[in-house]
C-alpha positions in Angstrom: 198.7 186.9 50.3 200.2 187.3 53.8 197.7 190.0 54.8 194.8 188.0 53.5 195.8 185.0 55.6 196.3 187.3 58.6 192.7 188.6 58.4 191.2 185.3 57.4 192.5 183.3 60.4 191.5 186.2 62.8 187.9 186.0 61.5 187.7 182.2 61.6 188.9 182.0 65.2 186.9 185.0 66.4 183.8 183.3 65.1 184.8 180.1 67.0 185.4 182.0 70.2 182.0 183.7 70.4 180.0 180.8 69.1 181.4 178.6 71.9 181.0 181.2 74.6 178.6 184.1 73.7 179.4 185.9 76.9 183.2 185.6 76.8 184.8 188.7 78.3 187.4 190.6 76.3 190.1 190.1 78.9 189.8 186.3 78.5 190.9 186.4 74.9 194.5 186.1 73.8 195.7 187.4 70.5 198.6 185.1 69.5 200.7 184.9 66.4 202.4 182.0 64.4 204.3 181.6 61.2 202.7 180.3 58.0 205.7 178.4 56.5 207.5 176.5 59.2 206.3 172.8 59.0 205.9 170.7 61.0 205.9 173.3 63.8 203.8 176.2 62.4 202.3 176.2 58.9 199.2 176.4 56.8 197.6 173.3 55.3 194.3 173.2 53.4 194.0 176.9 54.2 194.0 176.2 57.9 196.6 176.7 60.6 198.3 173.6 62.0 201.5 172.3 63.4 203.0 171.2 66.7 203.4 174.8 68.2 199.9 175.6 67.2 198.5 172.5 68.9 200.5 173.3 72.0 199.2 176.8 72.1 195.6 175.6 71.8 196.1 173.2 74.7 197.8 175.8 76.9 195.0 178.4 76.4 192.4 175.7 76.9 194.1 174.7 80.2 194.2 178.3 81.3 190.6 179.0 80.2 191.6 181.7 77.7 190.2 182.0 74.2 192.5 182.2 71.2 192.5 184.8 68.5 195.1 183.6 66.0 197.0 185.7 63.5 199.2 183.8 61.1 201.7 185.6 58.9 205.4 185.6 57.8 207.6 185.1 60.8 209.4 188.5 60.7 206.0 190.3 60.5 204.7 188.2 63.3 207.6 189.1 65.6 207.3 192.8 64.8 203.6 192.7 65.7 204.4 191.3 69.2 207.2 193.9 69.7 204.9 196.8 68.8 201.9 195.6 70.8 199.7 194.2 68.0 199.9 190.7 69.6 199.8 189.3 73.1 202.0 186.3 72.4 203.8 184.2 69.8 203.9 180.4 69.9 207.0 178.4 69.2 209.7 181.1 69.5 213.3 180.0 70.0 214.8 181.7 73.0 218.0 183.8 72.3 219.8 186.6 74.2 218.8 189.0 71.4 215.1 188.2 71.7 215.2 188.4 75.5 215.8 192.1 75.2 212.3 192.5 73.9 210.3 189.5 75.1 209.7 187.4 78.1 209.4 183.6 77.6 207.6 180.8 79.3 209.4 177.7 80.3 210.7 175.8 77.2 208.6 172.9 76.1 211.1 171.4 73.7 214.5 171.9 71.9 215.1 172.3 68.2 218.3 170.9 66.7 219.5 172.6 63.5 221.1 170.8 60.6 222.8 171.6 57.4 221.2 169.9 54.4 222.7 169.4 50.9 221.3 167.5 47.9 222.2 163.8 48.0 223.5 164.0 44.5 226.6 165.9 45.6 229.2 163.3 46.6 231.8 166.1 46.8 230.1 167.6 49.9 230.3 165.3 52.9 231.4 167.6 55.8 231.0 171.3 56.6 234.4 172.2 55.3 233.3 171.0 51.8 230.9 174.0 51.8 233.6 176.7 52.1 233.0 179.3 49.5 229.6 177.9 48.6 226.1 179.4 48.8 224.0 178.4 51.8 220.3 179.5 52.3 218.7 180.0 55.7 217.2 182.7 57.9 219.3 185.0 60.0 220.5 184.4 63.6 220.3 180.6 63.5 222.2 178.7 66.1 224.4 177.2 63.3 225.5 180.7 62.3 226.3 181.5 66.0 228.4 178.4 66.4 230.2 179.1 63.1 230.9 182.6 64.3 232.3 181.3 67.6 234.6 178.9 65.7 235.7 181.7 63.4 234.6 179.9 60.2 231.4 181.9 59.4 233.2 184.1 56.8 234.1 180.9 54.8 230.4 180.6 53.7 228.3 182.6 51.4 225.1 182.9 53.5 221.9 183.9 51.8 219.1 185.0 54.1 215.5 183.9 53.3 212.1 184.9 54.7 211.2 181.4 55.4 212.5 177.8 55.7 210.2 176.9 52.8 212.1 179.4 50.6 215.5 178.1 51.8 214.6 174.6 50.8 213.1 175.7 47.4 216.5 177.4 46.7 218.3 174.1 47.5 215.9 172.0 45.5 216.3 174.3 42.4 220.1 174.4 42.8 220.2 178.1 43.6 222.2 177.2 46.7 224.4 174.3 47.7 223.1 173.9 51.2 220.3 175.0 53.5 220.2 175.5 57.3 217.1 174.6 59.3 215.9 172.4 62.1 216.1 168.7 61.2 212.4 168.0 61.3 211.7 171.1 59.1 214.3 170.1 56.6 213.0 166.5 56.3 209.4 167.7 55.9 210.2 170.3 53.2 212.5 167.9 51.3 209.7 165.5 51.0 207.3 168.3 50.0 209.7 169.4 47.2 210.7 165.9 46.2 214.4 166.5 46.7 216.7 163.9 48.1 218.9 165.4 50.8 221.6 164.4 53.3 222.7 166.0 56.5 226.4 167.1 56.6 226.3 168.7 60.0 223.9 168.8 63.0 224.4 171.1 66.0 225.1 169.6 69.3 223.4 172.5 71.0 219.7 172.5 70.9 217.7 175.8 71.0 215.0 176.0 73.7 211.5 176.8 72.3 208.8 178.6 74.3 205.8 180.9 74.0 206.9 184.6 74.0 205.0 187.6 75.4 205.9 191.3 75.4 208.5 192.1 78.0 206.8 192.9 81.3 203.5 191.2 80.7 203.8 189.1 83.9 200.1 188.4 84.2 199.8 186.6 80.9 203.2 185.0 81.3 202.2 183.5 84.7 199.0 182.1 83.2 200.8 180.5 80.3 203.5 179.1 82.5 201.0 177.5 84.9 199.1 175.8 82.0 202.3 174.8 80.2 203.9 173.2 83.2 200.8 171.1 83.7 201.0 169.9 80.2 204.7 169.1 80.6 204.1 167.2 83.8 201.3 165.1 82.3 203.5 164.4 79.2 200.8 165.7 76.9 203.5 167.7 75.1 205.2 164.5 74.1 201.8 163.1 72.9 201.3 166.1 70.7 204.9 166.0 69.3 204.6 162.4 68.3 201.9 163.3 65.8 204.4 165.4 63.9 207.6 163.4 64.1 209.0 161.9 61.0 208.8 158.1 60.7 
C-alpha cells in the first residue's frame, strides 16, 4: 500500500504542476516527502495528503515560486529517500543531533511537545513511575526516551518501537501496551480516531524544534526555503495555518 500511495501522490501533483504552468522548468520543481500516518501534522485523509506540515510546505514553495512534487510514504522510508538522494526535502522533521549528521535544516517553525498517554480506565497509573516494568509503544529516538536516558530510568520501561504513531495508539487502544509516547496533538487526534479515552501521565518540558530538512550541503535549496519560511513566520501565517489543526 505504501508504494501505491507513493506513486499516486507523485502523479497527482505532477499533473497539477504542469497544468498550472506548462512551461515550468525542471529546476523550479522540488521533490519533497512527508509521512502518511502522523495526524494532525502529516497524514492521508480521503486519499489525499493533508496536515499542518503539508500546508506549511505548500505555502513555503508558493512563496519561493517553486513547484511541488510530493511523495508520501512511511516515515522511515521517507527519511531514507532523502538521505540517498531520492528526495530534495522533507517537511516537518524534528531536529536532533543524530539527524544533523545527514541533513541541513531550515529555521524551526514550531515546537512539538511529547506526552505519555495511558488509557483513562487505569487508575493505578497516574505518574511515570507507575509505568515501571510495563509495555510502552512509540517510535525510536523520541525526546521522551532521551530524557529518560539522561535521568537513568529508561531501563525501567519495556519500550516497543512502532513504524508509526497510528500503530502505537492502536496498540494502546487494544491493550497490547499500557502506554504510548507521541506528541500531545497527535495523541489526542488518534485517541479520538480510535475512540479510546486517554489521560496524560507525563509531558516533556523540552519541546523539539521542527523544520524542513534538506540533504546536507544543499545550500541553494536551503536558502530559498529559509527565505520563504522566514517571511511566513514574520507575517504570522504559520500561526494561522496551525490554528486549523489545533484541538478544541
